[in-house]
C-alpha positions in Angstrom: 158.5 -287.1 51.6 159.6 -289.2 48.8 160.4 -293.0 49.3 164.0 -294.2 49.0 163.2 -296.2 45.8 161.9 -293.2 44.3 164.9 -291.3 45.1 167.1 -293.8 43.6 165.1 -293.8 40.3 165.6 -290.1 40.1 169.2 -290.3 40.9 169.7 -293.0 38.2 168.0 -290.8 35.7 170.1 -287.8 36.6 173.3 -290.0 36.4 172.4 -291.3 32.9 171.8 -287.7 31.8 175.1 -286.5 32.9 177.0 -289.7 31.6 175.4 -289.3 28.3 176.2 -285.5 28.0 179.8 -286.1 29.1 180.4 -288.8 26.5 178.8 -286.5 23.7 180.9 -283.5 24.7 184.0 -285.5 24.6 183.0 -286.8 21.1 182.3 -283.1 20.2 185.7 -282.1 21.3 187.4 -284.9 19.4 185.8 -283.8 16.2 185.9 -279.9 16.6 188.5 -278.3 14.4 189.1 -275.3 16.8 191.4 -276.0 19.5 189.9 -273.4 21.7 186.3 -274.7 21.0 187.4 -278.2 21.6 189.0 -277.2 24.9 185.6 -275.6 25.8 183.7 -279.1 25.0 186.4 -280.9 27.2 185.7 -278.7 30.1 181.8 -279.1 29.7 182.5 -282.9 29.5 184.7 -282.6 32.8 181.9 -280.7 34.7 179.2 -283.2 33.5 181.4 -285.9 34.7 181.7 -284.2 38.2 177.9 -284.1 38.2 177.8 -287.9 37.4 180.2 -288.6 40.2 177.9 -286.5 42.4 175.0 -288.7 41.7 176.8 -292.0 41.6 177.9 -291.3 45.3 174.2 -290.6 46.3 173.0 -293.8 44.7 176.0 -295.6 46.5 174.7 -294.5 49.9 171.3 -295.7 49.3 172.0 -299.2 47.6 175.6 -299.9 48.8 177.1 -299.9 45.3 178.0 -297.1 43.0 176.9 -297.9 39.4 178.8 -297.2 36.4 176.2 -297.0 33.4 177.3 -296.7 29.8 175.9 -293.9 27.5 172.5 -294.5 26.3 171.5 -295.6 22.8 170.4 -292.1 22.2 173.6 -290.8 23.2 175.4 -293.2 21.0 173.4 -292.2 18.0 174.3 -288.6 18.7 178.0 -289.6 18.9 177.9 -291.5 15.8 176.3 -288.4 14.1 178.9 -286.3 15.5 181.6 -288.5 14.1 180.0 -288.9 10.7 178.4 -285.5 10.0 180.3 -283.2 12.2 179.8 -281.0 15.4 177.8 -278.3 13.7 175.3 -281.1 12.8 174.5 -282.0 16.2 175.1 -278.8 18.0 171.5 -277.4 17.7 170.2 -280.6 19.2 172.7 -280.4 22.0 171.8 -276.8 22.5 168.0 -277.4 22.7 168.6 -280.4 25.2 170.6 -278.1 27.5 168.1 -275.5 27.2 165.5 -277.9 28.3 167.5 -279.1 31.2 168.8 -275.8 32.4 166.3 -275.8 35.3 166.4 -279.5 36.1 168.1 -279.2 39.4 166.5 -276.0 40.5 163.6 -278.1 42.4 165.8 -281.1 43.4 166.6 -280.7 47.1 169.9 -282.6 46.9 171.3 -280.0 44.4 170.4 -277.1 46.6 173.6 -275.2 47.9 175.5 -277.0 45.2 176.7 -275.6 42.0 174.8 -277.8 39.9 172.1 -275.5 39.1 174.2 -272.7 38.1 176.5 -274.8 36.1 173.4 -276.2 34.1 172.2 -272.7 33.3 175.6 -271.8 32.2 175.9 -274.6 30.0 172.7 -273.5 28.1 173.8 -270.2 27.7 177.3 -271.2 26.4 175.8 -273.6 24.0 173.4 -271.1 22.6 176.4 -268.8 22.1 178.5 -271.7 20.3 175.3 -272.6 18.1 175.1 -268.9 17.2 178.7 -268.9 16.4 178.6 -271.8 14.2 175.8 -270.2 12.1 177.3 -266.9 11.8 180.7 -266.7 12.9 182.0 -264.6 15.8 180.0 -261.3 16.0 180.4 -259.3 19.1 177.3 -257.3 18.7 175.3 -260.4 18.3 176.9 -262.1 21.2 175.8 -259.1 23.4 172.3 -259.5 22.4 172.1 -263.2 23.0 169.5 -263.2 25.7 167.7 -259.9 24.9 167.0 -256.9 22.6 169.6 -254.7 24.2 171.5 -252.0 22.2 169.5 -252.3 19.2 170.3 -249.0 18.0 169.0 -246.5 15.5 168.0 -249.1 12.9 165.5 -250.8 15.0 164.0 -247.4 16.0 163.4 -246.4 12.5 162.0 -249.8 11.6 159.6 -249.5 14.6 158.6 -246.1 13.4 157.9 -247.3 9.8 156.0 -250.3 10.8 154.0 -248.4 13.6 153.0 -245.9 10.8 151.9 -248.8 8.5 149.8 -250.3 11.3 148.0 -247.0 11.8 147.4 -246.4 8.1 146.3 -249.9 7.1 143.9 -250.4 10.1 142.4 -246.9 9.7 141.9 -247.3 6.0 140.3 -250.7 6.2 138.0 -249.2 8.9 137.1 -246.3 6.6 136.5 -248.6 3.8 134.4 -250.9 5.7 132.0 -248.1 7.1 131.9 -246.4 3.6 131.0 -249.8 2.1 128.1 -249.9 4.5 126.8 -246.6 3.1 126.9 -244.5 6.4 127.2 -240.9 6.2 130.2 -238.9 5.9 130.1 -237.8 9.6 129.7 -241.4 10.6 132.7 -242.4 8.6 134.8 -239.5 10.0 133.7 -240.4 13.6 134.4 -244.1 13.1 137.8 -243.3 11.8 138.8 -240.9 14.8 137.6 -243.5 17.2 139.3 -246.3 15.4 142.5 -244.3 15.3 142.5 -243.4 19.0 141.6 -246.9 20.0 144.3 -248.4 17.9 147.0 -245.9 19.2 146.0 -246.5 22.8 146.2 -250.3 22.3 149.5 -250.1 20.5 150.7 -247.9 23.5 149.5 -250.1 26.1 151.2 -253.1 24.4 154.3 -251.4 24.0 154.3 -250.2 27.7 153.6 -253.8 29.0 156.3 -255.3 26.6 159.0 -252.7 27.7 158.0 -252.9 31.3 158.0 -256.7 31.4 161.4 -256.7 29.7 162.8 -254.4 32.3 161.5 -256.5 35.2 162.8 -259.6 33.6 166.3 -258.2 33.2 166.2 -257.0 36.7 165.4 -260.4 38.0 168.3 -261.8 36.0 170.6 -259.3 37.4 169.6 -260.0 40.9 170.0 -263.9 40.3 173.5 -263.1 38.9 174.2 -261.1 42.1 173.1 -264.0 44.1 175.3 -266.5 42.3 178.2 -264.4 42.5 177.7 -264.0 46.2 177.2 -267.7 46.8 179.3 -269.6 44.1 182.0 -267.0 43.0 184.3 -270.0 41.8 181.6 -271.1 39.4 181.1 -267.7 38.2 184.6 -267.3 37.5 184.5 -270.6 35.5 181.7 -269.4 33.4 183.8 -266.2 32.6 186.7 -268.6 31.6 184.4 -270.4 29.3 183.0 -267.3 27.7 186.5 -265.6 27.0 187.7 -268.9 25.5 184.6 -268.9 23.3 185.6 -265.3 22.3 189.0 -266.6 21.1 191.2 -266.3 24.1 193.6 -269.0 25.0 192.8 -270.9 28.2 195.6 -269.0 30.1 194.5 -265.6 28.8 190.8 -266.4 29.5 191.6 -267.4 33.0 193.8 -264.3 33.6 191.1 -262.1 32.5 188.4 -263.9 34.5 190.7 -263.7 37.7 191.1 -259.8 37.2 187.5 -259.3 36.6 186.2 -261.3 39.5 188.4 -259.7 42.0 186.1 -256.8 42.2 182.5 -257.7 43.0 180.9 -254.7 41.5 183.0 -254.9 38.4 182.5 -258.7 38.2 178.7 -258.2 38.5 178.9 -255.6 35.6 181.0 -258.0 33.5 178.9 -261.1 34.1 175.6 -259.3 33.4 176.9 -257.9 30.1 179.1 -260.9 29.0 177.3 -264.0 30.2 173.5 -262.6 30.2 173.9 -260.2 27.3 172.1 -257.3 29.3 173.4 -253.7 29.4 172.6 -252.8 33.0 172.7 -249.0 32.0 169.9 -249.5 29.4 167.3 -252.1 30.4 165.1 -251.6 27.4 164.5 -247.8 27.8 161.7 -246.1 29.3 158.3 -247.8 29.1 156.5 -244.6 29.1 158.6 -243.1 26.2 158.1 -246.4 24.1 154.4 -246.1 24.7 154.2 -242.2 23.9 156.2 -243.1 20.7 153.9 -245.9 19.7 150.9 -243.8 20.3 152.2 -241.0 18.0 153.3 -243.1 15.1 150.2 -245.1 15.0 148.2 -241.7 14.9 150.7 -240.4 12.2 149.7 -243.3 10.0 146.1 -243.1 10.8 146.0 -239.4 9.8 146.8 -240.3 6.2 143.3 -241.9 5.6 141.6 -239.7 8.1 142.7 -236.3 6.9 140.7 -236.2 3.6 137.7 -236.8 5.5 138.1 -233.6 7.6 138.4 -231.6 4.3 135.8 -233.2 1.9 132.5 -235.0 2.0 130.7 -237.9 0.4 132.2 -239.9 -2.3 135.1 -237.4 -3.0 136.2 -237.8 0.7 136.4 -241.6 0.2 138.2 -241.4 -3.1 140.6 -238.9 -1.7 141.2 -241.2 1.4 142.1 -244.1 -0.6 144.2 -242.1 -2.8 146.3 -240.6 0.1 146.4 -244.2 1.6 147.6 -245.6 -1.8 150.5 -243.0 -1.8 151.4 -243.5 1.8 151.5 -247.5 1.5 153.8 -247.1 -1.5 156.1 -244.7 0.4 156.1 -247.1 3.3 156.9 -250.1 1.1 159.8 -248.1 -0.5 161.0 -247.2 3.0 161.2 -250.6 4.0 164.0 -251.3 1.6 166.4 -249.3 3.6 166.3 -252.3 6.0 165.9 -255.2 3.5 168.0 -253.8 0.6 165.4 -254.8 -2.0 163.9 -252.8 -4.8 162.0 -249.7 -3.7 159.5 -249.7 -6.6 158.7 -253.5 -6.1 158.4 -253.1 -2.5 156.2 -250.1 -2.8 153.9 -252.0 -5.2 153.6 -254.9 -2.7 152.8 -252.8 0.1 150.1 -251.0 -2.0 148.7 -254.3 -3.2 148.6 -255.7 0.4 146.9 -252.5 1.8 144.4 -252.4 -1.2 143.5 -256.2 -0.6 142.7 -255.3 3.2 140.7 -252.2 2.2 138.7 -254.3 -0.5 137.9 -257.1 1.9 136.5 -254.6 4.6 134.6 -252.7 2.0 133.0 -255.6 0.6 132.1 -256.8 4.2 130.7 -253.2 4.7 128.6 -253.6 1.8 127.2 -256.9 2.8 126.5 -255.4 6.3 125.0 -252.2 4.9 122.6 -254.4 2.7 121.6 -256.5 5.8 120.8 -253.4 7.9 119.1 -251.1 5.4 
């Protein structure tokens, strides 16, 4: 159990943080050109001031007098920067600070059963959204993906296929060239390529399964946490919705009307909060982990087949040359295909991809030669 003087020190630190945040948000509101966003900063300042009052009362109960600290020198520097350089200059720093402090009250017993923890997390999410908005302007799709890779769409699927094929091709080609450089027999090169392709495909599949499954479990935990907050602090969840809709460009009155309508039905409210606040599509929590694993396995094998197929049809030096040639064509095609996403020149991108793959193959071939000399 903590001593009273330790509690007072912690309360004073919390109070100073809230005083600093409130002062900074008010300065940001004064400098913000958008009336809607300025109103958001003012609301954030008011919430932080209510937090400060909470800790001020706590201190007063222990020491007999409620302190009234001024903003710290760090906060005054940030306010000065806001006034001289504008809100966008300090917004990333403020966002990072809120992200760091989002769980500051989760383990403090005095904050349990209050709105403080939920409000701090809400502030972190809102600041992340505002920082993104300041860099890119309003983008609904981007907002929907603030906290996850949801609704990525066909573009990401095609990109994953291209990169998976590239991984299979380059890794298998490098393996083939390394074993060939060591002057092993054609059958040994073929078996090594087959084993390497299967091992790589299994590794990719397992990694993708873990990634997707972990994401699903994380999203499910976030949804359950949101359900719990909606059950215990519905008023705070409503205020979060008001802030979010204001950030979308609605007036304060319109935002409050929409939030009131949404929060009146718990199922609808949960669905909306999960989508709007967390950026999670509850109908698609990252897709099937098994489907993702199977896809990764197949696309890796598809890429590995390019350098491995000639080894099935030819032997000796001809097989190695054919494998390298087929791989070169495949690498160039992959480089050209990447420009579908990057918008660059297909020929230049193809040559670059070919050069990278050739360099990897040359390194492993040289290492294989050295290894072969050492053991023969």
